[in-house]
PyMOL commands that place a pseudoatom at each C-alpha (Angstrom):
pseudoatom trace, name=CA, resn=MET, resi=1, chain=A, elem=C, hetatm=0, pos=[-15.403, -28.000, 74.336]
pseudoatom trace, name=CA, resn=TRP, resi=2, chain=A, elem=C, hetatm=0, pos=[-11.989, -29.173, 73.202]
pseudoatom trace, name=CA, resn=VAL, resi=3, chain=A, elem=C, hetatm=0, pos=[-9.138, -30.561, 75.305]
pseudoatom trace, name=CA, resn=GLU, resi=4, chain=A, elem=C, hetatm=0, pos=[-5.429, -30.643, 74.540]
pseudoatom trace, name=CA, resn=PHE, resi=5, chain=A, elem=C, hetatm=0, pos=[-4.415, -34.114, 73.452]
pseudoatom trace, name=CA, resn=MET, resi=6, chain=A, elem=C, hetatm=0, pos=[-0.825, -33.982, 72.223]
pseudoatom trace, name=CA, resn=SER, resi=7, chain=A, elem=C, hetatm=0, pos=[1.913, -31.671, 70.975]
pseudoatom trace, name=CA, resn=VAL, resi=8, chain=A, elem=C, hetatm=0, pos=[3.907, -32.540, 67.879]
pseudoatom trace, name=CA, resn=ARG, resi=9, chain=A, elem=C, hetatm=0, pos=[7.081, -31.232, 66.244]
pseudoatom trace, name=CA, resn=ASN, resi=10, chain=A, elem=C, hetatm=0, pos=[5.582, -29.527, 63.199]
pseudoatom trace, name=CA, resn=ALA, resi=11, chain=A, elem=C, hetatm=0, pos=[2.504, -29.071, 61.028]
pseudoatom trace, name=CA, resn=TYR, resi=12, chain=A, elem=C, hetatm=0, pos=[3.396, -31.984, 58.759]
pseudoatom trace, name=CA, resn=VAL, resi=13, chain=A, elem=C, hetatm=0, pos=[3.331, -34.444, 61.663]
pseudoatom trace, name=CA, resn=ALA, resi=14, chain=A, elem=C, hetatm=0, pos=[0.154, -32.808, 62.998]
pseudoatom trace, name=CA, resn=GLN, resi=15, chain=A, elem=C, hetatm=0, pos=[-1.603, -33.277, 59.668]
pseudoatom trace, name=CA, resn=THR, resi=16, chain=A, elem=C, hetatm=0, pos=[-0.575, -36.936, 59.552]
pseudoatom trace, name=CA, resn=TRP, resi=17, chain=A, elem=C, hetatm=0, pos=[-2.080, -37.524, 63.010]
pseudoatom trace, name=CA, resn=ALA, resi=18, chain=A, elem=C, hetatm=0, pos=[-5.219, -35.605, 62.031]
pseudoatom trace, name=CA, resn=GLU, resi=19, chain=A, elem=C, hetatm=0, pos=[-5.685, -37.827, 58.966]
pseudoatom trace, name=CA, resn=LEU, resi=20, chain=A, elem=C, hetatm=0, pos=[-5.268, -40.960, 61.080]
pseudoatom trace, name=CA, resn=PHE, resi=21, chain=A, elem=C, hetatm=0, pos=[-7.856, -39.773, 63.601]
pseudoatom trace, name=CA, resn=ALA, resi=22, chain=A, elem=C, hetatm=0, pos=[-10.200, -38.670, 60.792]
pseudoatom trace, name=CA, resn=ALA, resi=23, chain=A, elem=C, hetatm=0, pos=[-10.030, -42.176, 59.333]
pseudoatom trace, name=CA, resn=GLU, resi=24, chain=A, elem=C, hetatm=0, pos=[-11.349, -43.376, 62.708]
pseudoatom trace, name=CA, resn=ALA, resi=25, chain=A, elem=C, hetatm=0, pos=[-14.128, -40.715, 62.650]
pseudoatom trace, name=CA, resn=LEU, resi=26, chain=A, elem=C, hetatm=0, pos=[-12.563, -38.518, 65.343]
pseudoatom trace, name=CA, resn=SER, resi=27, chain=A, elem=C, hetatm=0, pos=[-12.513, -34.727, 64.966]
pseudoatom trace, name=CA, resn=VAL, resi=28, chain=A, elem=C, hetatm=0, pos=[-9.185, -32.994, 65.577]
pseudoatom trace, name=CA, resn=ARG, resi=29, chain=A, elem=C, hetatm=0, pos=[-8.184, -29.347, 65.680]
pseudoatom trace, name=CA, resn=ILE, resi=30, chain=A, elem=C, hetatm=0, pos=[-4.612, -28.362, 64.916]
pseudoatom trace, name=CA, resn=VAL, resi=31, chain=A, elem=C, hetatm=0, pos=[-3.546, -25.194, 66.720]
pseudoatom trace, name=CA, resn=PRO, resi=32, chain=A, elem=C, hetatm=0, pos=[-0.308, -23.273, 66.006]
pseudoatom trace, name=CA, resn=PRO, resi=33, chain=A, elem=C, hetatm=0, pos=[1.722, -21.686, 68.817]
pseudoatom trace, name=CA, resn=ILE, resi=34, chain=A, elem=C, hetatm=0, pos=[-0.094, -18.827, 70.549]
pseudoatom trace, name=CA, resn=GLY, resi=35, chain=A, elem=C, hetatm=0, pos=[0.734, -15.443, 69.076]
pseudoatom trace, name=CA, resn=TYR, resi=36, chain=A, elem=C, hetatm=0, pos=[1.743, -16.710, 65.627]
pseudoatom trace, name=CA, resn=GLY, resi=37, chain=A, elem=C, hetatm=0, pos=[-1.692, -17.133, 64.059]
pseudoatom trace, name=CA, resn=GLU, resi=38, chain=A, elem=C, hetatm=0, pos=[-1.541, -17.189, 60.268]
pseudoatom trace, name=CA, resn=LYS, resi=39, chain=A, elem=C, hetatm=0, pos=[2.177, -16.355, 60.292]
pseudoatom trace, name=CA, resn=ALA, resi=40, chain=A, elem=C, hetatm=0, pos=[3.144, -19.698, 61.828]
pseudoatom trace, name=CA, resn=SER, resi=41, chain=A, elem=C, hetatm=0, pos=[5.630, -21.713, 59.813]
pseudoatom trace, name=CA, resn=MET, resi=42, chain=A, elem=C, hetatm=0, pos=[4.898, -25.308, 58.839]
pseudoatom trace, name=CA, resn=LEU, resi=43, chain=A, elem=C, hetatm=0, pos=[7.962, -26.193, 60.923]
pseudoatom trace, name=CA, resn=ASP, resi=44, chain=A, elem=C, hetatm=0, pos=[6.608, -24.689, 64.169]
pseudoatom trace, name=CA, resn=GLU, resi=45, chain=A, elem=C, hetatm=0, pos=[5.260, -26.946, 66.895]
pseudoatom trace, name=CA, resn=ARG, resi=46, chain=A, elem=C, hetatm=0, pos=[1.523, -27.692, 66.812]
pseudoatom trace, name=CA, resn=THR, resi=47, chain=A, elem=C, hetatm=0, pos=[-0.951, -28.844, 69.442]
pseudoatom trace, name=CA, resn=LEU, resi=48, chain=A, elem=C, hetatm=0, pos=[-3.745, -31.290, 68.657]
pseudoatom trace, name=CA, resn=TYR, resi=49, chain=A, elem=C, hetatm=0, pos=[-7.099, -30.847, 70.376]
pseudoatom trace, name=CA, resn=VAL, resi=50, chain=A, elem=C, hetatm=0, pos=[-9.912, -33.413, 70.500]
pseudoatom trace, name=CA, resn=PRO, resi=51, chain=A, elem=C, hetatm=0, pos=[-13.505, -33.059, 71.761]
pseudoatom trace, name=CA, resn=SER, resi=52, chain=A, elem=C, hetatm=0, pos=[-13.609, -33.425, 75.547]
pseudoatom trace, name=CA, resn=GLY, resi=53, chain=A, elem=C, hetatm=0, pos=[-15.893, -36.447, 75.414]
pseudoatom trace, name=CA, resn=LYS, resi=54, chain=A, elem=C, hetatm=0, pos=[-13.677, -38.223, 72.884]
pseudoatom trace, name=CA, resn=ALA, resi=55, chain=A, elem=C, hetatm=0, pos=[-10.257, -38.071, 74.569]
pseudoatom trace, name=CA, resn=HIS, resi=56, chain=A, elem=C, hetatm=0, pos=[-10.608, -41.701, 75.628]
pseudoatom trace, name=CA, resn=VAL, resi=57, chain=A, elem=C, hetatm=0, pos=[-11.327, -42.646, 71.998]
pseudoatom trace, name=CA, resn=ALA, resi=58, chain=A, elem=C, hetatm=0, pos=[-8.132, -40.899, 70.867]
pseudoatom trace, name=CA, resn=ARG, resi=59, chain=A, elem=C, hetatm=0, pos=[-6.114, -42.768, 73.514]
pseudoatom trace, name=CA, resn=GLU, resi=60, chain=A, elem=C, hetatm=0, pos=[-7.656, -46.041, 72.346]
pseudoatom trace, name=CA, resn=ILE, resi=61, chain=A, elem=C, hetatm=0, pos=[-6.697, -45.291, 68.729]
pseudoatom trace, name=CA, resn=LEU, resi=62, chain=A, elem=C, hetatm=0, pos=[-3.104, -44.624, 69.817]
pseudoatom trace, name=CA, resn=ARG, resi=63, chain=A, elem=C, hetatm=0, pos=[-3.075, -47.856, 71.781]
pseudoatom trace, name=CA, resn=LYS, resi=64, chain=A, elem=C, hetatm=0, pos=[-4.335, -49.728, 68.730]
pseudoatom trace, name=CA, resn=ILE, resi=65, chain=A, elem=C, hetatm=0, pos=[-1.489, -48.673, 66.433]
for i in range(1, 65): cmd.bond("trace and resi %d" % i, "trace and resi %d" % (i + 1))
show_as sticks, trace
zoom trace
């Protein structure tokens, strides 16, 4: 199960966060706004989801930087 972790301005920022979390061995899913699907622009807001048991790890990574 995945839990919402943070919302970011666009897909470019979301990908940057995903790469940072991946470097720390944390899985992340980037989800576009509901209803847009594949038609979502790279400039649309994105939501990052992390595994429910790893939300505390994501918070710790943010605290570290």
